[in-house]
C-alpha positions, 0 to 999 in steps of 0.5 A: 142130367147126368146120374150122380154114382154113390160115390159122388153123393158122398162127397158134396156132404163137405160141398158149399152151394153159394146162395142167387141172391142179389139185394132188394129182390122181390121174394128171397126162396128159402129152402131146408138145406141142401140135398146132396144132389144140389151139393154135388151140382151146386144147383138148388133144387137139383134132385130129380123129382123136386117140383120147385122149378116146375112149380115156381113156372107153374105160378107165372113166377117165371116165364119158361120151366128153368132148369136147375142149372139156370138158377142164376137167371132168377136173379133177371126176375127179382128172385133168389135161393138160399138154404135156412141150414148149410150143410147137405145131407141124404134127408132134411130129417139128418139137422139137429134143432140146434142146427136149424135154429142157428139156420134160423138166425143166420137167415134173418141176419141175410134178410137184414142185409140183403132186404127182399121185399118178400123171404118165402121158406119151403118148409112150414116144419122148417119154418116152424124148427128155423124160427120156433114158432110151432104155430105157422101155417102155409101162407102169410105169417105175421113175423117180419124181419124190418121191411121183409114180410114172411110167406110159407110154402109147401115143400117141393120134395117129391116126398111130400105128398100131402101137395101135388104140384098144382096145388103147390102152384097155387100156393106159389102163385099167391105170393107172386100176386102179393110180392107185385101189389 
């Protein structure tokens, strides 16, 4: 991937990143919000160092390691990607509590329309803020949206030092097994 200039990254703040979605997915992955690299490229989880794509492969969701530019291939595996908040930022801590709550409301409407079997929110802090669930932990949740079950996954950002690529892949694989059941 070509390295983006600071000016290109700053200009990306105003760009919306299209969802990769279809009706009836097995799993709809939901990031917190697009980072500036994602917004600049239009490809989810595009920042170098983000472990989403390697973890997705290591967990068995994809037969090979996909590049962010190949995100549309996810649909062929019954997978998709969206975000809690559409606004691109350099860091998730730039988002307000109101943006998370409104993002959670919009996400619930999107899930009701698309009807995935599972909604997988990557980032427990984002899930807690979006759905006012301060006790949520990584793993399956009691909350459902219609027939859609919810699983909270660890945030694959390289900044999340609490989880290694291997331990994240184990948690993603737990979801994969549940989604195949």
